[in-house]
mmCIF file of the C-alpha atoms, coordinates in Angstrom:
data_MODEL
# 
_entry.id   MODEL 
# 
loop_
_atom_site.group_PDB 
_atom_site.id 
_atom_site.type_symbol 
_atom_site.label_atom_id 
_atom_site.label_alt_id 
_atom_site.label_comp_id 
_atom_site.label_asym_id 
_atom_site.label_entity_id 
_atom_site.label_seq_id 
_atom_site.pdbx_PDB_ins_code 
_atom_site.Cartn_x 
_atom_site.Cartn_y 
_atom_site.Cartn_z 
_atom_site.occupancy 
_atom_site.B_iso_or_equiv 
_atom_site.pdbx_formal_charge 
_atom_site.auth_seq_id 
_atom_site.auth_comp_id 
_atom_site.auth_asym_id 
_atom_site.auth_atom_id 
_atom_site.pdbx_PDB_model_num 
ATOM 1   C CA . MET A 1 1   ? 11.728 -6.036  -2.696  1.00 0.00 ? 1   MET A CA 1 
ATOM 2   C CA . VAL A 1 2   ? 14.483 -8.353  -4.392  1.00 0.00 ? 2   VAL A CA 1 
ATOM 3   C CA . SER A 1 3   ? 18.130 -7.610  -4.047  1.00 0.00 ? 3   SER A CA 1 
ATOM 4   C CA . PRO A 1 4   ? 19.805 -6.773  -7.195  1.00 0.00 ? 4   PRO A CA 1 
ATOM 5   C CA . HIS A 1 5   ? 22.907 -8.728  -6.026  1.00 0.00 ? 5   HIS A CA 1 
ATOM 6   C CA . GLY A 1 6   ? 21.440 -12.280 -4.850  1.00 0.00 ? 6   GLY A CA 1 
ATOM 7   C CA . PHE A 1 7   ? 23.071 -14.431 -6.762  1.00 0.00 ? 7   PHE A CA 1 
ATOM 8   C CA . ASP A 1 8   ? 26.903 -14.448 -5.299  1.00 0.00 ? 8   ASP A CA 1 
ATOM 9   C CA . ALA A 1 9   ? 28.673 -15.473 -8.933  1.00 0.00 ? 9   ALA A CA 1 
ATOM 10  C CA . ALA A 1 10  ? 31.884 -14.441 -7.223  1.00 0.00 ? 10  ALA A CA 1 
ATOM 11  C CA . ALA A 1 11  ? 31.297 -17.343 -4.388  1.00 0.00 ? 11  ALA A CA 1 
ATOM 12  C CA . LEU A 1 12  ? 30.360 -19.684 -7.400  1.00 0.00 ? 12  LEU A CA 1 
ATOM 13  C CA . PHE A 1 13  ? 33.663 -19.025 -8.578  1.00 0.00 ? 13  PHE A CA 1 
ATOM 14  C CA . GLU A 1 14  ? 35.646 -19.595 -5.668  1.00 0.00 ? 14  GLU A CA 1 
ATOM 15  C CA . ALA A 1 15  ? 33.778 -23.196 -4.969  1.00 0.00 ? 15  ALA A CA 1 
ATOM 16  C CA . VAL A 1 16  ? 34.854 -23.860 -8.947  1.00 0.00 ? 16  VAL A CA 1 
ATOM 17  C CA . ASP A 1 17  ? 38.203 -22.979 -8.213  1.00 0.00 ? 17  ASP A CA 1 
ATOM 18  C CA . GLU A 1 18  ? 38.341 -24.523 -4.359  1.00 0.00 ? 18  GLU A CA 1 
ATOM 19  C CA . ARG A 1 19  ? 37.315 -27.363 -6.289  1.00 0.00 ? 19  ARG A CA 1 
ATOM 20  C CA . ARG A 1 20  ? 39.978 -27.244 -9.107  1.00 0.00 ? 20  ARG A CA 1 
ATOM 21  C CA . GLN A 1 21  ? 42.898 -26.768 -6.629  1.00 0.00 ? 21  GLN A CA 1 
ATOM 22  C CA . ALA A 1 22  ? 41.522 -29.665 -4.494  1.00 0.00 ? 22  ALA A CA 1 
ATOM 23  C CA . GLU A 1 23  ? 41.446 -31.778 -7.500  1.00 0.00 ? 23  GLU A CA 1 
ATOM 24  C CA . GLY A 1 24  ? 45.060 -30.752 -8.386  1.00 0.00 ? 24  GLY A CA 1 
ATOM 25  C CA . LEU A 1 25  ? 43.256 -29.282 -11.728 1.00 0.00 ? 25  LEU A CA 1 
ATOM 26  C CA . SER A 1 26  ? 44.323 -26.592 -14.579 1.00 0.00 ? 26  SER A CA 1 
ATOM 27  C CA . TRP A 1 27  ? 40.990 -24.457 -15.852 1.00 0.00 ? 27  TRP A CA 1 
ATOM 28  C CA . ALA A 1 28  ? 41.311 -26.740 -19.016 1.00 0.00 ? 28  ALA A CA 1 
ATOM 29  C CA . GLY A 1 29  ? 41.104 -30.105 -16.856 1.00 0.00 ? 29  GLY A CA 1 
ATOM 30  C CA . VAL A 1 30  ? 37.970 -28.082 -14.971 1.00 0.00 ? 30  VAL A CA 1 
ATOM 31  C CA . THR A 1 31  ? 36.386 -27.663 -18.130 1.00 0.00 ? 31  THR A CA 1 
ATOM 32  C CA . THR A 1 32  ? 37.265 -31.318 -19.123 1.00 0.00 ? 32  THR A CA 1 
ATOM 33  C CA . ALA A 1 33  ? 35.752 -32.587 -16.368 1.00 0.00 ? 33  ALA A CA 1 
ATOM 34  C CA . ILE A 1 34  ? 32.722 -30.289 -16.736 1.00 0.00 ? 34  ILE A CA 1 
ATOM 35  C CA . TRP A 1 35  ? 32.560 -31.060 -20.477 1.00 0.00 ? 35  TRP A CA 1 
ATOM 36  C CA . ASP A 1 36  ? 32.917 -34.563 -19.889 1.00 0.00 ? 36  ASP A CA 1 
ATOM 37  C CA . GLU A 1 37  ? 29.894 -35.182 -17.365 1.00 0.00 ? 37  GLU A CA 1 
ATOM 38  C CA . SER A 1 38  ? 27.626 -35.071 -20.683 1.00 0.00 ? 38  SER A CA 1 
ATOM 39  C CA . CYS A 1 39  ? 30.192 -36.626 -22.706 1.00 0.00 ? 39  CYS A CA 1 
ATOM 40  C CA . ASP A 1 40  ? 27.904 -39.376 -24.434 1.00 0.00 ? 40  ASP A CA 1 
ATOM 41  C CA . LEU A 1 41  ? 25.676 -36.144 -25.599 1.00 0.00 ? 41  LEU A CA 1 
ATOM 42  C CA . ASN A 1 42  ? 28.835 -34.004 -26.684 1.00 0.00 ? 42  ASN A CA 1 
ATOM 43  C CA . ALA A 1 43  ? 29.856 -37.097 -28.838 1.00 0.00 ? 43  ALA A CA 1 
ATOM 44  C CA . GLN A 1 44  ? 26.656 -37.695 -30.620 1.00 0.00 ? 44  GLN A CA 1 
ATOM 45  C CA . ARG A 1 45  ? 26.131 -33.544 -31.198 1.00 0.00 ? 45  ARG A CA 1 
ATOM 46  C CA . GLY A 1 46  ? 30.029 -33.062 -32.051 1.00 0.00 ? 46  GLY A CA 1 
ATOM 47  C CA . ASP A 1 47  ? 29.532 -29.684 -29.607 1.00 0.00 ? 47  ASP A CA 1 
ATOM 48  C CA . HIS A 1 48  ? 32.575 -27.414 -28.940 1.00 0.00 ? 48  HIS A CA 1 
ATOM 49  C CA . PRO A 1 49  ? 33.516 -27.998 -25.227 1.00 0.00 ? 49  PRO A CA 1 
ATOM 50  C CA . ILE A 1 50  ? 33.049 -25.035 -22.829 1.00 0.00 ? 50  ILE A CA 1 
ATOM 51  C CA . SER A 1 51  ? 36.114 -22.489 -22.563 1.00 0.00 ? 51  SER A CA 1 
ATOM 52  C CA . PRO A 1 52  ? 38.600 -22.276 -19.467 1.00 0.00 ? 52  PRO A CA 1 
ATOM 53  C CA . ASP A 1 53  ? 37.831 -18.262 -19.960 1.00 0.00 ? 53  ASP A CA 1 
ATOM 54  C CA . THR A 1 54  ? 34.290 -19.068 -19.809 1.00 0.00 ? 54  THR A CA 1 
ATOM 55  C CA . ILE A 1 55  ? 34.997 -20.773 -16.161 1.00 0.00 ? 55  ILE A CA 1 
ATOM 56  C CA . LYS A 1 56  ? 37.563 -17.871 -15.104 1.00 0.00 ? 56  LYS A CA 1 
ATOM 57  C CA . HIS A 1 57  ? 35.297 -14.722 -16.697 1.00 0.00 ? 57  HIS A CA 1 
ATOM 58  C CA . ILE A 1 58  ? 32.933 -15.958 -13.783 1.00 0.00 ? 58  ILE A CA 1 
ATOM 59  C CA . GLY A 1 59  ? 35.056 -14.275 -11.083 1.00 0.00 ? 59  GLY A CA 1 
ATOM 60  C CA . ILE A 1 60  ? 35.589 -11.177 -13.102 1.00 0.00 ? 60  ILE A CA 1 
ATOM 61  C CA . ARG A 1 61  ? 32.375 -10.365 -14.192 1.00 0.00 ? 61  ARG A CA 1 
ATOM 62  C CA . ARG A 1 62  ? 30.628 -11.599 -10.971 1.00 0.00 ? 62  ARG A CA 1 
ATOM 63  C CA . ASP A 1 63  ? 27.733 -13.242 -13.580 1.00 0.00 ? 63  ASP A CA 1 
ATOM 64  C CA . THR A 1 64  ? 27.276 -15.895 -16.079 1.00 0.00 ? 64  THR A CA 1 
ATOM 65  C CA . SER A 1 65  ? 24.512 -16.988 -18.273 1.00 0.00 ? 65  SER A CA 1 
ATOM 66  C CA . CYS A 1 66  ? 22.032 -19.476 -16.423 1.00 0.00 ? 66  CYS A CA 1 
ATOM 67  C CA . GLN A 1 67  ? 23.124 -21.919 -18.906 1.00 0.00 ? 67  GLN A CA 1 
ATOM 68  C CA . HIS A 1 68  ? 27.159 -21.606 -18.207 1.00 0.00 ? 68  HIS A CA 1 
ATOM 69  C CA . ALA A 1 69  ? 26.185 -21.879 -14.350 1.00 0.00 ? 69  ALA A CA 1 
ATOM 70  C CA . LEU A 1 70  ? 23.746 -24.950 -14.877 1.00 0.00 ? 70  LEU A CA 1 
ATOM 71  C CA . PHE A 1 71  ? 27.570 -26.715 -16.300 1.00 0.00 ? 71  PHE A CA 1 
ATOM 72  C CA . VAL A 1 72  ? 29.436 -25.272 -12.968 1.00 0.00 ? 72  VAL A CA 1 
ATOM 73  C CA . LEU A 1 73  ? 26.623 -26.219 -10.599 1.00 0.00 ? 73  LEU A CA 1 
ATOM 74  C CA . ARG A 1 74  ? 26.444 -29.787 -12.107 1.00 0.00 ? 74  ARG A CA 1 
ATOM 75  C CA . TRP A 1 75  ? 30.181 -30.555 -11.418 1.00 0.00 ? 75  TRP A CA 1 
ATOM 76  C CA . LEU A 1 76  ? 29.670 -29.126 -8.161  1.00 0.00 ? 76  LEU A CA 1 
ATOM 77  C CA . GLY A 1 77  ? 26.472 -31.036 -7.298  1.00 0.00 ? 77  GLY A CA 1 
ATOM 78  C CA . ARG A 1 78  ? 24.933 -27.825 -5.872  1.00 0.00 ? 78  ARG A CA 1 
ATOM 79  C CA . ALA A 1 79  ? 21.478 -25.685 -6.120  1.00 0.00 ? 79  ALA A CA 1 
ATOM 80  C CA . PRO A 1 80  ? 21.886 -22.153 -7.072  1.00 0.00 ? 80  PRO A CA 1 
ATOM 81  C CA . GLU A 1 81  ? 20.008 -20.922 -4.276  1.00 0.00 ? 81  GLU A CA 1 
ATOM 82  C CA . GLU A 1 82  ? 23.248 -21.633 -1.974  1.00 0.00 ? 82  GLU A CA 1 
ATOM 83  C CA . PHE A 1 83  ? 25.283 -19.114 -3.965  1.00 0.00 ? 83  PHE A CA 1 
ATOM 84  C CA . ILE A 1 84  ? 22.148 -16.315 -2.538  1.00 0.00 ? 84  ILE A CA 1 
ATOM 85  C CA . ALA A 1 85  ? 22.783 -15.123 0.934   1.00 0.00 ? 85  ALA A CA 1 
ATOM 86  C CA . SER A 1 86  ? 19.297 -15.160 2.404   1.00 0.00 ? 86  SER A CA 1 
ATOM 87  C CA . PRO A 1 87  ? 17.136 -17.037 -0.581  1.00 0.00 ? 87  PRO A CA 1 
ATOM 88  C CA . ARG A 1 88  ? 13.359 -16.341 -0.158  1.00 0.00 ? 88  ARG A CA 1 
ATOM 89  C CA . VAL A 1 89  ? 12.765 -19.962 -1.341  1.00 0.00 ? 89  VAL A CA 1 
ATOM 90  C CA . ALA A 1 90  ? 15.641 -22.788 -0.194  1.00 0.00 ? 90  ALA A CA 1 
ATOM 91  C CA . GLY A 1 91  ? 17.301 -24.870 -2.748  1.00 0.00 ? 91  GLY A CA 1 
ATOM 92  C CA . VAL A 1 92  ? 16.463 -27.833 -4.527  1.00 0.00 ? 92  VAL A CA 1 
ATOM 93  C CA . ALA A 1 93  ? 18.767 -30.066 -6.023  1.00 0.00 ? 93  ALA A CA 1 
ATOM 94  C CA . LEU A 1 94  ? 19.122 -29.450 -10.279 1.00 0.00 ? 94  LEU A CA 1 
ATOM 95  C CA . PRO A 1 95  ? 17.803 -32.323 -11.681 1.00 0.00 ? 95  PRO A CA 1 
ATOM 96  C CA . TYR A 1 96  ? 20.313 -35.619 -12.132 1.00 0.00 ? 96  TYR A CA 1 
ATOM 97  C CA . ALA A 1 97  ? 21.592 -35.883 -15.842 1.00 0.00 ? 97  ALA A CA 1 
ATOM 98  C CA . ASP A 1 98  ? 23.442 -38.916 -17.105 1.00 0.00 ? 98  ASP A CA 1 
ATOM 99  C CA . PRO A 1 99  ? 26.068 -38.962 -20.048 1.00 0.00 ? 99  PRO A CA 1 
ATOM 100 C CA . ALA A 1 100 ? 23.849 -38.680 -22.445 1.00 0.00 ? 100 ALA A CA 1 
ATOM 101 C CA . HIS A 1 101 ? 22.148 -35.116 -21.423 1.00 0.00 ? 101 HIS A CA 1 
ATOM 102 C CA . ARG A 1 102 ? 22.771 -31.957 -19.903 1.00 0.00 ? 102 ARG A CA 1 
ATOM 103 C CA . LEU A 1 103 ? 21.026 -29.251 -17.770 1.00 0.00 ? 103 LEU A CA 1 
ATOM 104 C CA . ARG A 1 104 ? 19.053 -26.708 -19.794 1.00 0.00 ? 104 ARG A CA 1 
ATOM 105 C CA . TRP A 1 105 ? 16.940 -23.778 -17.938 1.00 0.00 ? 105 TRP A CA 1 
ATOM 106 C CA . ASP A 1 106 ? 13.961 -23.685 -19.911 1.00 0.00 ? 106 ASP A CA 1 
ATOM 107 C CA . LEU A 1 107 ? 13.931 -20.237 -20.612 1.00 0.00 ? 107 LEU A CA 1 
ATOM 108 C CA . ARG A 1 108 ? 10.096 -20.129 -21.790 1.00 0.00 ? 108 ARG A CA 1 
ATOM 109 C CA . ALA A 1 109 ? 8.341  -21.357 -18.913 1.00 0.00 ? 109 ALA A CA 1 
ATOM 110 C CA . THR A 1 110 ? 10.331 -18.918 -16.700 1.00 0.00 ? 110 THR A CA 1 
ATOM 111 C CA . TYR A 1 111 ? 8.781  -16.187 -19.105 1.00 0.00 ? 111 TYR A CA 1 
ATOM 112 C CA . ASP A 1 112 ? 5.304  -18.127 -18.620 1.00 0.00 ? 112 ASP A CA 1 
ATOM 113 C CA . ALA A 1 113 ? 5.477  -18.552 -15.100 1.00 0.00 ? 113 ALA A CA 1 
ATOM 114 C CA . LEU A 1 114 ? 6.517  -14.667 -14.790 1.00 0.00 ? 114 LEU A CA 1 
ATOM 115 C CA . ASN A 1 115 ? 4.423  -13.551 -17.055 1.00 0.00 ? 115 ASN A CA 1 
ATOM 116 C CA . ALA A 1 116 ? 1.477  -15.158 -15.182 1.00 0.00 ? 116 ALA A CA 1 
ATOM 117 C CA . ALA A 1 117 ? 2.728  -13.596 -11.918 1.00 0.00 ? 117 ALA A CA 1 
ATOM 118 C CA . ARG A 1 118 ? 3.066  -10.710 -13.533 1.00 0.00 ? 118 ARG A CA 1 
ATOM 119 C CA . THR A 1 119 ? -0.651 -10.594 -14.983 1.00 0.00 ? 119 THR A CA 1 
ATOM 120 C CA . ALA A 1 120 ? -2.158 -11.743 -12.047 1.00 0.00 ? 120 ALA A CA 1 
ATOM 121 C CA . ARG A 1 121 ? -0.851 -8.874  -9.707  1.00 0.00 ? 121 ARG A CA 1 
ATOM 122 C CA . GLY A 1 122 ? -1.762 -6.120  -12.547 1.00 0.00 ? 122 GLY A CA 1 
ATOM 123 C CA . ALA A 1 123 ? 1.651  -5.208  -13.016 1.00 0.00 ? 123 ALA A CA 1 
ATOM 124 C CA . THR A 1 124 ? 2.754  -3.918  -16.527 1.00 0.00 ? 124 THR A CA 1 
ATOM 125 C CA . TRP A 1 125 ? 6.349  -5.091  -17.937 1.00 0.00 ? 125 TRP A CA 1 
ATOM 126 C CA . ALA A 1 126 ? 8.140  -2.026  -16.610 1.00 0.00 ? 126 ALA A CA 1 
ATOM 127 C CA . GLN A 1 127 ? 6.768  -2.595  -13.328 1.00 0.00 ? 127 GLN A CA 1 
ATOM 128 C CA . ALA A 1 128 ? 8.095  -5.640  -13.187 1.00 0.00 ? 128 ALA A CA 1 
ATOM 129 C CA . ALA A 1 129 ? 11.202 -4.719  -14.499 1.00 0.00 ? 129 ALA A CA 1 
ATOM 130 C CA . THR A 1 130 ? 11.951 -2.132  -11.578 1.00 0.00 ? 130 THR A CA 1 
ATOM 131 C CA . ARG A 1 131 ? 10.801 -4.876  -8.890  1.00 0.00 ? 131 ARG A CA 1 
ATOM 132 C CA . LEU A 1 132 ? 13.815 -7.168  -10.769 1.00 0.00 ? 132 LEU A CA 1 
ATOM 133 C CA . HIS A 1 133 ? 16.263 -4.225  -11.163 1.00 0.00 ? 133 HIS A CA 1 
ATOM 134 C CA . CYS A 1 134 ? 16.236 -4.826  -15.117 1.00 0.00 ? 134 CYS A CA 1 
ATOM 135 C CA . THR A 1 135 ? 14.776 -3.968  -18.312 1.00 0.00 ? 135 THR A CA 1 
ATOM 136 C CA . SER A 1 136 ? 11.178 -4.895  -19.824 1.00 0.00 ? 136 SER A CA 1 
ATOM 137 C CA . ASN A 1 137 ? 13.442 -6.067  -23.222 1.00 0.00 ? 137 ASN A CA 1 
ATOM 138 C CA . GLN A 1 138 ? 15.321 -8.538  -20.662 1.00 0.00 ? 138 GLN A CA 1 
ATOM 139 C CA . LEU A 1 139 ? 11.791 -10.218 -19.107 1.00 0.00 ? 139 LEU A CA 1 
ATOM 140 C CA . THR A 1 140 ? 10.214 -9.991  -22.187 1.00 0.00 ? 140 THR A CA 1 
ATOM 141 C CA . GLY A 1 141 ? 12.917 -11.356 -24.335 1.00 0.00 ? 141 GLY A CA 1 
ATOM 142 C CA . LEU A 1 142 ? 12.982 -14.621 -22.488 1.00 0.00 ? 142 LEU A CA 1 
ATOM 143 C CA . ARG A 1 143 ? 9.742  -15.233 -24.655 1.00 0.00 ? 143 ARG A CA 1 
ATOM 144 C CA . THR A 1 144 ? 12.064 -15.957 -27.477 1.00 0.00 ? 144 THR A CA 1 
ATOM 145 C CA . ALA A 1 145 ? 15.374 -16.417 -26.164 1.00 0.00 ? 145 ALA A CA 1 
ATOM 146 C CA . LYS A 1 146 ? 17.452 -19.482 -27.352 1.00 0.00 ? 146 LYS A CA 1 
ATOM 147 C CA . PHE A 1 147 ? 20.500 -19.236 -25.283 1.00 0.00 ? 147 PHE A CA 1 
ATOM 148 C CA . GLY A 1 148 ? 20.283 -17.973 -21.904 1.00 0.00 ? 148 GLY A CA 1 
ATOM 149 C CA . ALA A 1 149 ? 20.119 -14.599 -19.810 1.00 0.00 ? 149 ALA A CA 1 
ATOM 150 C CA . SER A 1 150 ? 21.948 -13.271 -16.719 1.00 0.00 ? 150 SER A CA 1 
ATOM 151 C CA . MET A 1 151 ? 22.340 -15.994 -14.034 1.00 0.00 ? 151 MET A CA 1 
ATOM 152 C CA . ARG A 1 152 ? 21.529 -12.927 -11.449 1.00 0.00 ? 152 ARG A CA 1 
ATOM 153 C CA . LEU A 1 153 ? 18.515 -12.071 -13.416 1.00 0.00 ? 153 LEU A CA 1 
ATOM 154 C CA . MET A 1 154 ? 17.511 -15.919 -13.459 1.00 0.00 ? 154 MET A CA 1 
ATOM 155 C CA . MET A 1 155 ? 17.850 -16.177 -9.562  1.00 0.00 ? 155 MET A CA 1 
ATOM 156 C CA . ARG A 1 156 ? 16.211 -12.652 -8.763  1.00 0.00 ? 156 ARG A CA 1 
ATOM 157 C CA . ILE A 1 157 ? 12.907 -13.842 -11.071 1.00 0.00 ? 157 ILE A CA 1 
ATOM 158 C CA . THR A 1 158 ? 12.881 -17.438 -9.189  1.00 0.00 ? 158 THR A CA 1 
ATOM 159 C CA . GLN A 1 159 ? 12.907 -15.601 -5.831  1.00 0.00 ? 159 GLN A CA 1 
ATOM 160 C CA . ALA A 1 160 ? 10.692 -13.142 -6.563  1.00 0.00 ? 160 ALA A CA 1 
ATOM 161 C CA . LEU A 1 161 ? 8.237  -16.089 -7.631  1.00 0.00 ? 161 LEU A CA 1 
ATOM 162 C CA . GLY A 1 162 ? 8.569  -17.912 -4.905  1.00 0.00 ? 162 GLY A CA 1 
ATOM 163 C CA . ARG A 1 163 ? 10.053 -21.133 -6.464  1.00 0.00 ? 163 ARG A CA 1 
ATOM 164 C CA . PRO A 1 164 ? 13.348 -23.027 -6.807  1.00 0.00 ? 164 PRO A CA 1 
ATOM 165 C CA . ALA A 1 165 ? 15.650 -22.723 -9.722  1.00 0.00 ? 165 ALA A CA 1 
ATOM 166 C CA . ALA A 1 166 ? 15.184 -26.454 -10.206 1.00 0.00 ? 166 ALA A CA 1 
ATOM 167 C CA . ASP A 1 167 ? 11.809 -25.879 -11.465 1.00 0.00 ? 167 ASP A CA 1 
ATOM 168 C CA . PHE A 1 168 ? 12.965 -24.096 -14.536 1.00 0.00 ? 168 PHE A CA 1 
ATOM 169 C CA . VAL A 1 169 ? 15.916 -26.804 -15.218 1.00 0.00 ? 169 VAL A CA 1 
ATOM 170 C CA . SER A 1 170 ? 15.021 -29.534 -17.217 1.00 0.00 ? 170 SER A CA 1 
ATOM 171 C CA . VAL A 1 171 ? 16.944 -32.991 -18.407 1.00 0.00 ? 171 VAL A CA 1 
ATOM 172 C CA . ALA A 1 172 ? 17.623 -32.071 -22.055 1.00 0.00 ? 172 ALA A CA 1 
ATOM 173 C CA . THR A 1 173 ? 19.556 -33.516 -25.286 1.00 0.00 ? 173 THR A CA 1 
ATOM 174 C CA . TRP A 1 174 ? 20.792 -30.012 -26.206 1.00 0.00 ? 174 TRP A CA 1 
# 
């Protein structure tokens, strides 16, 4: 059984705060540095930047969306598996994204891999949800989700599949 508390978002927040303090940055400075990693793409798209509260709340909520986690992990230069106490699958470096791109979690690919594994085991969505400590809707919703899902859930899924998170992360222009 995969632990429901495998991904340690509090440790992720601590890593961000440690780097923030080492570089003498405010929280606004952290988000500017994170956002600037995709400066060419951001200028082209006119996107609104990530909020300092989004980053600060990782430590409070002890979770974040998988898409927000990728912004932070890219800035830290770390794999998500580094924030799991005893990962089943070791971390693989996330793909490199230049300033014209950002990292995005491919939710549909995650759904497809999970569905294939579930079908191969002869399991129902309800059984898969019980194993992953979530609801069936959280799993089936990945098929059509546009923005993200809980990082804790995504890491439970990747670990249950025996695959690194990097398998489900792409370099994108959105």
